[in-house]
Structure formats: structure tokens, C-alpha cells
VMD Tcl script that draws the C-alpha trace (Angstrom):
set ca {
  {89.96 -44.56 15.29}
  {90.85 -41.38 17.30}
  {94.77 -40.89 18.01}
  {95.12 -40.10 21.85}
  {99.11 -39.97 21.29}
  {102.51 -41.63 20.11}
  {104.53 -44.35 21.63}
  {107.72 -46.70 20.55}
  {107.20 -49.96 19.25}
  {109.14 -51.19 22.55}
  {106.36 -49.85 24.68}
  {103.75 -51.62 22.60}
  {105.57 -54.85 23.01}
  {106.35 -54.03 26.69}
  {102.50 -53.51 27.43}
  {101.77 -57.00 25.09}
  {104.12 -58.74 27.37}
  {103.18 -57.19 30.74}
  {99.39 -57.74 29.97}
  {100.14 -61.10 29.32}
  {102.41 -62.96 31.66}
  {99.93 -63.10 34.57}
  {97.97 -65.61 32.74}
  {100.66 -67.02 30.46}
  {103.60 -67.51 32.65}
  {101.38 -67.16 35.94}
  {103.69 -64.27 37.15}
  {103.50 -60.50 37.46}
  {106.62 -58.70 35.32}
  {108.85 -56.60 37.48}
  {109.53 -53.72 34.42}
  {108.99 -52.48 31.00}
  {111.89 -54.34 30.11}
  {110.78 -57.52 31.47}
  {107.32 -57.23 29.55}
  {109.22 -56.29 26.49}
  {111.32 -59.49 26.59}
  {107.73 -61.86 27.25}
  {106.41 -60.64 24.16}
  {109.87 -61.01 22.31}
  {110.56 -64.48 23.60}
  {107.07 -66.18 24.02}
  {105.43 -64.43 21.13}
  {108.30 -64.59 18.77}
  {106.76 -65.95 15.74}
  {104.17 -63.27 16.28}
  {106.77 -60.41 16.85}
  {108.89 -61.44 13.69}
  {105.88 -61.29 11.80}
  {105.69 -57.63 12.80}
  {109.04 -56.86 12.37}
  {109.44 -58.43 8.79}
  {106.84 -55.74 7.71}
  {109.18 -52.91 8.61}
  {107.52 -51.02 11.52}
  {108.71 -47.29 11.97}
  {106.16 -45.78 14.71}
  {103.80 -46.62 17.08}
  {100.40 -44.69 17.70}
  {98.02 -45.12 21.05}
  {94.32 -44.80 19.94}
  {90.94 -45.44 21.22}
  {88.85 -48.01 18.72}
  {85.24 -47.39 18.61}
  {82.18 -49.18 17.31}
  {82.37 -47.50 13.84}
  {85.64 -49.08 13.47}
  {84.46 -52.55 13.79}
  {85.00 -52.73 9.95}
  {88.59 -51.86 9.93}
  {89.57 -54.62 12.20}
  {90.79 -57.80 11.23}
  {92.93 -60.68 12.98}
  {96.34 -61.14 12.04}
  {94.87 -64.43 10.07}
  {92.84 -62.64 7.90}
  {89.46 -63.35 9.55}
  {87.19 -60.19 9.99}
  {86.96 -59.21 13.91}
  {83.01 -59.32 14.39}
  {82.84 -62.53 12.31}
  {85.40 -64.15 15.36}
  {83.58 -62.23 17.97}
  {80.73 -64.17 16.82}
  {82.26 -67.33 16.36}
  {83.83 -67.40 20.00}
  {81.09 -65.26 22.19}
  {80.05 -68.68 24.16}
  {83.67 -68.92 24.91}
  {84.04 -69.46 28.95}
  {86.59 -66.94 29.29}
  {85.03 -64.16 26.65}
  {81.54 -65.29 28.31}
  {83.31 -64.12 31.71}
  {84.67 -60.83 30.34}
  {81.31 -60.00 28.80}
  {79.20 -60.82 31.93}
  {81.18 -58.95 33.87}
  {79.82 -55.40 35.32}
  {82.93 -53.33 33.93}
  {84.51 -52.24 30.54}
  {86.85 -54.48 28.73}
  {90.13 -52.70 28.37}
  {93.04 -52.84 26.48}
  {95.41 -52.23 24.88}
  {95.06 -54.28 21.84}
  {98.14 -54.75 20.05}
  {97.64 -53.98 15.91}
  {99.52 -53.17 12.91}
  {98.47 -50.61 10.37}
  {100.41 -49.82 7.10}
  {101.22 -45.96 7.69}
  {103.49 -43.43 6.30}
  {105.13 -40.38 7.73}
  {104.57 -37.04 6.15}
  {104.83 -33.61 7.11}
  {101.48 -33.72 8.75}
  {102.68 -36.46 11.15}
  {102.03 -40.58 11.29}
  {99.51 -41.47 9.06}
  {97.65 -44.59 8.78}
  {95.74 -47.05 6.21}
  {93.64 -49.48 7.53}
  {92.81 -52.17 8.29}
  {93.94 -52.43 11.46}
  {95.14 -55.75 12.03}
  {94.99 -57.21 15.83}
  {97.96 -59.27 16.93}
  {97.09 -59.42 20.64}
  {93.89 -59.35 22.23}
  {91.55 -61.27 20.45}
  {89.10 -62.33 23.25}
  {88.89 -58.91 24.76}
  {88.54 -57.85 21.17}
  {85.34 -60.02 21.14}
  {84.02 -59.53 24.36}
  {84.11 -55.53 23.70}
  {82.21 -56.36 20.33}
  {79.38 -58.17 22.05}
  {79.39 -55.42 24.67}
  {78.26 -53.17 22.14}
  {75.84 -55.40 20.49}
  {74.54 -55.71 23.98}
  {74.12 -51.89 24.26}
  {77.52 -51.31 26.26}
  {79.11 -48.91 23.78}
  {82.67 -47.43 24.78}
  {86.05 -47.05 23.10}
  {88.89 -49.94 23.71}
  {92.58 -48.60 23.69}
  {95.13 -49.89 21.16}
  {98.78 -49.67 20.27}
  {99.24 -49.29 16.68}
  {102.53 -50.33 15.27}
  {102.77 -48.61 11.87}
  {104.75 -50.21 9.12}
  {105.98 -49.70 5.82}
  {104.42 -53.02 4.51}
  {100.80 -54.48 4.90}
  {99.91 -57.72 6.54}
  {99.51 -60.27 3.59}
  {96.89 -63.14 4.02}
}
mol new
graphics top color blue
foreach p $ca { graphics top sphere $p radius 0.5 }
foreach p [lrange $ca 0 end-1] q [lrange $ca 1 end] { graphics top cylinder $p $q radius 0.2 }
display resetview
């Protein structure tokens, strides 16, 4: 994963909520705080799981095809396994067949450490949001359409346990 910047955990939650409100709640959000509120309420069980891991920072990254073996879903499923399983679902198929790149950011968690050199991470990257987009992105790669996908990686003191 290529690190392209940092952000706050609340920024990652805000982008998660802002991305999903149009299709989950059938409305647009008006500002970042409304996106964060949506993530905190609609996805409260998932956010609770992230908070239980003691988050302490967040990185903005670009995931490339080489990173696929390091990707897991929060239920422990390997990302590539999930992508193969759901590749024919209408929603995923529509993204794969579209003549455009699949966009992120995915919302991920990874055990990390704050060192004198900055924030460090120890994969796997566990995806909490963006499963279908990730599956379509992987399918694009299998079809020869290779590009990176953006991710917000919430660094935590503990690993996700399955």
C-alpha cells in the first residue's frame, strides 16, 4: 500500500457515511459532520467494533493489485475469495461493466504503531466498508484494467480477531 497522507478517524467515518447515504438513506448529506453522524448511527455495530480496537490514527492510502493478498473483510474472508463469490451480483457486475474506474475510499482497519518515524502499519488490512467496490476493483484487475483504489486505513492498537 502506498501511503499518500494522513487524516483523522472522524474524517474516515465522515467519508464512509457521506459515500453511503445516497443509496442507504436515499438522500445526500449536507456536510462532513452529517456523514460522520450517519456512519456512527447507521453502522453503529461496525463502528463500535472499530472503537473497541483502540484507534489512534488514520492513513490515506492507495491499494494496488500487489496488496490483494493482504486484504480481508471484517468477517475474516479473504478479499479475493469474496470477489470471486459475488462477481455475478447485479450491483458488482454493473460496476465491473461500466467504462470507468471503481472509486474509493474503502474504509479499513489495520494494527499499527506510532514510532519516531511516524505511523507504521502491520497488515492485514481489514475492510469494514466497500466490499462490493473492492470486489469490482479486483474483477477489473483480472480483466487487465489495473489501477489503485483509495482507502482510509484506521490504525488501531489491537488486531481484528475472527
